N, C-alpha and C positions, 0 to 999 in steps of 0.2 A: 505494500500501500504506499512505501517509501518512493518508489521509483517515479521520477519526474516531478519529484514534490519539495515544496519548501520547507525548510524545515527551522524555526528559530530556536536555538536553545537559552532561556536568561543563565545567569552565575556557569557557562560551558567552558568559561577553564580549568574549574573544579575538577575533584577526582571523578565525579561522576560522568559530567560533560564530556571530558577526554575519552573517558572510556565507551561511552554511549555512543561519541562519533567514530570513534576508532570500528567498532560494531556497524553503525550506518555504512562507512562505505565499506567495508567486506560486503555485506549479506544484500545490497539495496544501491539504487543508481540515482542519488535522490538529484535532484538538479541544480539547488541551494539548500546549504547548512551555515544558516549564520550564529557564530560567538558572539553571544550578547553580553560586554560584564562592562568594569567599571578599572580595572587592573592594567593596564599597558603593556606592562614588562612579562604581564602572563600570557596575555595575545600574541607580543613577539618570539616568546620560547617557545608557543603552539604550532607559531606561525614554521616551526619545522621541521617539527615533527607529522605536519595537518598543511599541503599545498598546495592540493585537489585545483582542478580550476573551478571546482562547485564549491569552494570554502570560503567563508565571506567573514569578515569580524569589524564586530561596531565596536567600537567606544561607550558606554553610557552605563546609567543605573538606574537602578527600576525602582528608585524615590522618584526619579524622568516621566513624568505621562507622556510629556509632548518629545521626549525622543526615544521613548518605546512605542508611539505611534507611527513616529517616522519607519521605525525600523521593519513593525511586521505589516511594512505596506507590502500584497502580493504572496504573504506566507500564509500554507495550508493546516501546516502544525505548528504548536507552541510546547515548548516542557519547559518548566517554571520550577527552577533547579537554585536560583538565586536565594540567598538570604544568610542572616547572621543565626550562628550554630552556635557558637563557645556558651555554654552552661553558664560560668560564672562569670566569662563575660557581661552576661545578657543583665545578669544584677547585677552586677556594678555599672553597668551602659541603659537603661532601659528603653529610653526615649530612644535610642538611637537602633536600635531593636524592634522597637515600634514602626518605627519611620521606616524603615527595609522592611520586616516579613508582613506587617498590616498592610499600611500603605502602600505599599509595591504588591502586591495581592492589586489592591484595588488599579493601579495604573494597570497590570499588567491586563488584568479581566477585560477593562475600558477600552486598552489599546485594540484585543482582540475583538471585541464588541464596532468597533466603530472599524477595521480591517476586514471585517465576513471571514476572522480567520475558522476553520472548518470543525478542527477539534484540538482541546487545550489538557492537558493533566496533569496537576502542578504536586509535586513530592512534598508529602507531611514524612512525619517522623512519632516511633511511640510513643514519642514525649509529648502526645497533643494530646495523646488519651485521656484524663484524668492528670490533668497538668502540676505539677506541684512547683514548677518550675516558670520565669520570665520565657523563654525559650519557649517551654511550651504553649504555655498561655497565647503567646502570637502566632502560633502554628496553628492551636484550636481555630483560633479568631479567621487565619486564614484560613485553612481549612473551612469556615463554615459560608467565607465570602463565596468559593468558589463552586461550592453547590447551590449557593443564594443564584448565584449567576447566570445558571439554569433557568428562575423562571425573570431576570433583570432580564434573557434573550430578546422576551416578547417576537417579535416577524423575523431578529438574525438568526442565522443560520448555524453559530457557532453555539459546541455544547462541551462542558466543561468535569473535566472527574481531577480525584486524588487518589495518589496510590502513598499509600504509609505502609514502610518499611523498618527496621528498626538499624542495631547496630550495624558498618559494612565495613568489613575488614582491610586491614590496612588503607583507608580515607586516612587523607592527611585529617591531622587532627584524634585520630581513633586511639587504644590503648594498645594497639599491636603495636607500630612503627616508636609506641614510648618505648615501651618496654624494650625495644631490641636496639631501640639508642643506648637506653642504662647500661643492656650487654654490651653491647661493643663496646661502652666506654670503661670496661672491667669495674660498676656497680658492684657490689658486696650483697647487697640485700634488694628487692622490690614491694614498694611500696602500696599497697591492697587497703583502698578506702573502708570497704569490709568484708569479712568474711563469710558472709552469706550471700555477697550483692554477686545476681542475675543479669544476663543481657540476652536480647536474643542478634542473630546472629547468619549476616548473608554478606554474598561476595560480590564484588561490585559487577559481574559479570553477569550474576543476578539478576539483581535490581534496574539493569540493562532492562534485561529481558522481560519482568515485570513489567517495564512501562513500555515499553513497544509492544507486550500481547496485549495490554489494558487500549491502546489506542483499537485493534480491535473489535474487544470484547464490550468498549462504553459505552452505555447508553445516556449518559450524561447524568451528572448528580451524586455518582455514588464515590463510594471510597474504597478500593480494591486494598485486602490482604493480606501480603504472603505465610501459607506456614511454612517456616523455617524453624531452626533448631537452636535453643537459648545454650547457652554456656556457662558457670561459673567461673569470674574472676578467678580463684584462689587455681580452678584448676587449667586455666589460659596460664595464668603465671607458671604453675607447674610445667606447663608441657614445652611454654619456649626458654626455662632453666632451670630444669630441676633440682641441680646442685645448688640453689642460689636458696635463702630462708626469706621470708617471706615480714613483711611491718607493717602493722595496720597503723594507717596513719588515721584515719576519719572522715566522713563523708565527704565531699566538697559542700560550697551553696547551689543549694535550689537540685541538687540529685535524688534520687534511688534506690531503695533497695533492689525494687524489682522494676521493669519496663512493662508499661501494656499496652495490646493492642488496641484490641477489641471489649472495650469498658461490659461491664454487667449492667451495668442500663442503658445501652446500647442492644440487648439482645432480643429486644423484640419485631430487632427490624435491622437483624443481621444473618444471614444465608452462606450457609458453608457448601461451598464448589469441591472440587475435586483436590485441588492444589493452592488454595486462597478463598477469603470468608469474606463477601460486599456487604459495610456496610449501607444501608440502604439509606436515603432523605428522610429526615422526620418532617420535614412540612412538603402538601401534596405541592406536585407542578400543573399548571393551566393549560400548558398546551405542550406537556412529554407526557409519557407514560411513569407513571406510578406503581407500575409491578418489575419487580428488581430482581426476579426466581429463575431467568433467563433470561443467562447475556445476547448483544449483539449476534454470537454466531449461534447461537439456537442453545448449546449448553444449559442445565437445570440444575440447578441451586437449592437447596433444603432451608425450611427455621432452623435454629441452631434454639436448646434449652432454654426456660422463660432462664435466667437469674447465668446465662452462660457469659464467662469471660475470657478471654483470653491472653495469656500475660506469663513472662519468662521465666515465675518461678513454677507453674503446674503445667506448665511446658510439656510435652509426653517424648520430647525430641529433644536431649542434652549431648552434645557431643562431647567425645571423650576424647583424654589426652593426645591417639593416632588420630582422630578426625581434626581433630584442630588446630594440627600440625598443617594436614593435609588441605585445612579450606585456606590457612597463611601463607599458603603456597602460589 
């Protein structure tokens, strides 16, 4: 579906954007891939790896609505990956996080509607479910904006959906490269925030695959949640450095012990498919279907039990040490 199409990725110089572009170029023949981001150095460095004729690099911030409108001219599909993501930084700089993650989401929506973009998928996070930190709260607000945008669309053809997943292995700012740097620098111990902490685990290729498939599955308004494994942080540290002791250093500002992707409060409109869940909108759409038991490909889902919650602690699939090492490669 991406052949001869124009695709714009906000925050396209990030870990997700790079892997997404790599996969798009390998599997499809897009007409244009537009990287929209604010860091000129990262764009310059990225151009050394991706210089194909279809590539375009636009300097711009999602806070700038007018620039987004110009950038989306003629675009068919948008992947909204731009965000301020660091939990402690968001706690100490809340207004900056709000400007990018909430106001930026509104700008993406308006620009997509004004340019009659066909489909938009926004990347979310497990921290948006029952948020306890500012970052998660802004992403929950962003999710709500993208869901409600399907009602705002009116006579426009644009449809909006959200993809929510957990920690991405080896992405910039994740725990794996942090631990690895400590190991490479000769650390005598690894810092652990809490001995019971768990996290969802997904690789970059899996995350990209989920997003690209969701463009085919989406009706508009749903939140896609993949079925992915969990890890215990202590087990991760043990797998990476079996001979190093672990030191408990305490939970950082805004951190949870366990992450949630499908809250129990949403169970009454959550549906289970073969390899993912769908959280249907809690609002009714005036011009779009409100039946999310069947996706756009005709796959059928089933209702989950009342009170069902998908979190990293009760996940039936935890990675072993060997599996963790395999994921980290």
